[in-house]
N, C-alpha and C positions, 0 to 999 in steps of 0.2 A: 454330684459329679457330672451327670448328663446335662444338666442345665448350664453348667459352667462351660462345657465344650461348645454347646450350641451358641451361647452368647459370644464366645471368642470367634466362632466362625462368621457370625453376622457382622461383628465389629470389623473383622478382617476384610469382609466383602465391601463394607462401606468405605473403608480406608482405600481399598484398591480402586473403587469407582471414583472416589474424590481425586485420587492421583491421576487417573486416566482423563478425567474431565479437565484437570489443570493443564494436561499436555495438549488438549485440542486448541486449534487456532481461534483467535477472537473473531466474532462475526464482523464482516466488512460493513462499513457505513454505506448507505445508498448513495449513488452518484446522481447529481442533479442533471437533467437533460440540457444539452447545449441550447442557448437562446436562438430562436428563429429570426434571421435577419431579413427584413422586408426589402425588396428591390423596387426602387421608384421607377415607374414607367416614364418614357419621354413625354414632355409636354410641349405642345405647339403654341401655347399662349405667349404673347409678347410682340414687340415691335421689331421690324426688320427693314433693311435696305439692301439693294443688290443691283446687278447689271446683267444684260443679256445680249445675245446676238442671234440672228436668224435669217430666214428667207421668206419673201412674200411674192404673191402673184395675183393679178387681177382677173376677175371674171371676163371672158371674152365679151367685148363691147362692139357690136355692129354699129357703124356710124351711118346715119341717114340724114340727108339734108332735104328741107322743104321750104317753100315760099308761098306767097299768096296765090301763085300760079299753079301750085300743086307740089307733088313729091318728086324729087330727083332720084329716088331709090337709094339703095345702099352704096356707098362709095368706098367701103373698106372696113377694116376691123382692127381695133386696138387689142394688144395682148401684152399688157405691162407686167414686168417681173423684175426682181432685184433683191439685194441684200438689205438688212436693217440691223440697227444696234440701238440700245437704249438703257435707261435706268428705271428702277421701280422702288417703291416703298409702300409699306402697309402695316397692318396690325391683325393678329389672329387671337381668337379666344376659344379655348377648348372646353367642352362639357361632355364628360364621358368620352366616347369615341368620336363625337361630332365636333367639327371645327368650323367656326364662322369668322369672317374677316372682311376687311375693306382694303383695296389696293389701288394705287394710281401709278401710271407709267407714262414716259415720254419716249418716243422712238424717232430716230432720224433714218431716212430711207433713200434708196435710189431706185425705187420701184417705178419704172417708166417704160414707155414704148416710144423710141425715137426713130423707128423705121419709117414712120410717116405714112401718109395715104397718097398713093400715086395711081389712082384708078380713075378711068373715064367711064361714065355710064350715061345712059339715056333714060328718059321717063316722060310722063305727060308734060312736064315743064321743059323738056329739052335735055341737053347734055351738060355735064359739069365736070371739071377736073379740080382736084384739091390735094393738099398735103396737110399733115397735122402731127400733133404730139400730145401725149398725156403723161403726167407724172404725179407722184405723191411725195412731197418733200419731207414732211414730218406728220406725225399724228400722236395723239395722247388719249388715254382712256381713264375713266374713273369707274371701278367695278366692285361689286360685292363678290365674295367667294364663300362657298359652302362645300364641305367635304367630309369624308370619313377617314379617320386615322387608324392605322394598324401599327401602333408603337411609332417607329421612325419613318414609316411610309404614310403619305397623304395623297388620297385621290380626291379631286375636287372639280367642281364646275364653277364658271364665272360669267358674269354679264353686267352690262351697264351702259354708260354713255361713252361716245367716241367723238373726237373732233380732230380735224387735220387740214393741211394746206393742199388741196387738190387743184392741180392746174390742168386745163383742158383747152386745146386750141385746134381749130380747123381753118386752114387758109384756102379759100376758093380762088383758084388762079385763072379760071376762065371768066370771060365777061358775062355779067358784071362782077368783077373781083370784090372780095370782101374778107374780113378777118373775123371769125366767130371765136370768141375766147372768154374764158372765165378763170379767175385765179383769186380765191379768197378762202377764209376759214369756213369749213363746212361741218355741220353737226350731223351725227348719226348714232348708231348703236353697235354694240359688240357682244358676241357670245363666244364661249370657249370652254375648254376642259384641259386638265393637266394632271401630272403626277410630280410629287416632290419627295425627296429622300434626305433625311438629316444625317450627316456623317458624325456630327458632334452636337452638343446642345446649342452651339452658336453658328454652325455652318451647314447649309443645305444646298442641294442642287435640284433644278426643276426642268421639265420639258413641257411645253404648252402649245396648244393650237388655238387660234382665234379666227373668227370670221367677222369682218367689219363691213358695215353697210352705210355709206354716206348718201344713199338715196339717189333720186333722179330729179333733174330740174331743167326746164327749157332755157337755153341761152341763144342769143341772137347776135347777128352782125350784118349790117347792110340790109338786104332783102331776105336773108336766109335765117333759118332756125335749125337747131339740132337738140337732141335730148341725150346728154351723156349719162352713162350708168357707172357708178363708182362703188364697186364691191370688191373686197380683197380677202384672200386667204393668207394667213401667216403661220409659220411654225418657228419656234425659238427655244433656245436652251439658255439657262442662266444660273447664277449663284446668288444666294442670299446670306447676309450676315445678320444673325438674330441677337437682339439685346436681351439677355436673360433677366427676368424680374421686372421688365417694363411692360 
């Protein structure tokens, strides 16, 4: 009799436990984590073309005239300045954060000084009066570029060859009168630096400074000689259109 009661109690407990377990919610399946989407950084690699506008000014050029008789001293100073506009094209290649490239450009300018020289002076060779003009009609450069990219920002330096049409004229109006002039394509070098920002994968804007040096060379006319200096500073802003995948 006692055994039967205990057995019934145990069986009842097991039945209650089984019913309670049946009422518990089923365990939830584990949720897979969301896939991580990688964001591609901007790439500067590719070809581009563009246009620019800017302003340029020449280094002060003190004009001196001399002859076999000696120096007539300084007869004035050229201070050329003016606007410029042009086009450029190039190619960039990016490795990690470093960007290397090659760029060429052609600029049309009105950088000149047409105030002329109207100065009388004396010297060991006597007195002379003169007028003159200097201007840079156009120039072009072929340059390497190297810089560091911060995603869509690019800081870079640039340098290479420059050539342009530099015109230089000094007219001696006192006796013996003469025309000292030179107008031809002159070669030199260029150095500069700039910053560029890409608004989209295809469109970017830049601001750039350049220093151009076309050197010095004696020119003569009649009995006179002079040595022009042709160095220029330029600052320009521009837009580039980039061909993705090229």
